[in-house]
GUKOL-63199 format. One record per residue (C-alpha): residue in three letters; x, z, y. Coordinates in steps of 0.5 Angstrom, whole numbers, padded with zeros to 4 digits, always signed. Layout:
<sites>
AlaXZY...
</sites>
This chain:
<sites>
Leu+0163+0141+0219Ala+0164+0138+0225Asp+0159+0144+0228Met+0164+0148+0226Lys+0170+0145+0230Pro+0169+0149+0236Phe+0170+0156+0234Tyr+0177+0153+0229Gln+0181+0155+0235Trp+0179+0163+0235Lys+0182+0162+0227Leu+0179+0167+0223Lys+0178+0172+0229Val+0171+0169+0230Leu+0169+0170+0222Pro+0167+0178+0224Leu+0163+0175+0230Met+0159+0171+0226Val+0157+0176+0220Lys+0156+0181+0227Trp+0151+0174+0230Phe+0148+0174+0224Gln+0146+0181+0222Lys+0143+0181+0229Ala+0139+0175+0228Ser+0136+0177+0221Ala+0133+0183+0226Cys+0129+0178+0229Gln+0127+0174+0223Asp+0120+0175+0224Tyr+0119+0171+0231Phe+0122+0165+0226Glu+0118+0162+0221Glu+0122+0161+0214Ser+0124+0166+0209Val+0129+0171+0207Asp+0132+0167+0203Val+0132+0160+0207Phe+0135+0165+0213Gln+0140+0167+0207Arg+0142+0161+0206Arg+0143+0158+0213Glu+0148+0164+0214Leu+0152+0163+0207Ser+0151+0156+0208Ala+0155+0157+0216Met+0160+0162+0214Tyr+0163+0157+0208Lys+0163+0151+0213Phe+0168+0155+0217Ile+0171+0157+0212Arg+0173+0152+0208Gly+0175+0148+0214Val+0180+0154+0215Pro+0183+0153+0208Met+0190+0155+0210Leu+0188+0161+0215Val+0184+0165+0208Ala+0189+0163+0204Asp+0194+0165+0209Gly+0191+0172+0211Phe+0189+0174+0203Trp+0197+0173+0202Ser+0200+0176+0208Gln+0195+0182+0206Gln+0199+0182+0199Leu+0205+0182+0202Lys+0203+0188+0207Gln+0201+0192+0201Val+0206+0190+0196Arg+0211+0193+0203Val+0208+0200+0204Lys+0208+0201+0196Lys+0216+0199+0197Arg+0215+0204+0203Asn+0213+0210+0199Phe+0216+0208+0192Glu+0224+0209+0197Glu+0221+0215+0201Val+0220+0219+0194Glu+0226+0216+0191Lys+0230+0219+0197Lys+0227+0225+0196Gln+0228+0226+0190Leu+0236+0224+0191Leu+0236+0230+0197Ala+0233+0235+0192Leu+0238+0233+0187Leu+0243+0233+0192Glu+0241+0240+0194Lys+0241+0243+0187Lys+0248+0240+0186Arg+0250+0243+0192Lys+0247+0250+0190Leu+0251+0250+0182Glu+0258+0249+0186Glu+0257+0254+0190Glu+0255+0259+0184Glu+0261+0256+0181Met+0265+0258+0187Gln+0262+0265+0187Val+0264+0266+0180
</sites>
């Protein structure tokens, strides 16, 4: 965990950079004397160590994403509800106009 400590200051912003770095490094694998399995274990180990060091950030990120999705669904529901209410009011207004004409 100690070798991941310098990255904690950037929190989860560094995670995509780590993924990209490992993707680029895997292209250079021919120059290293280690198998694909060893490289993948090294990559997984680094990700695990980093995420293990910032568990609350990961949990917070997950729950904030869940909360964001709930808010979007609520907003969409409210918009549909508003449109339906406006449609009903318009229908009522037209019926009242027809009754007044008769």
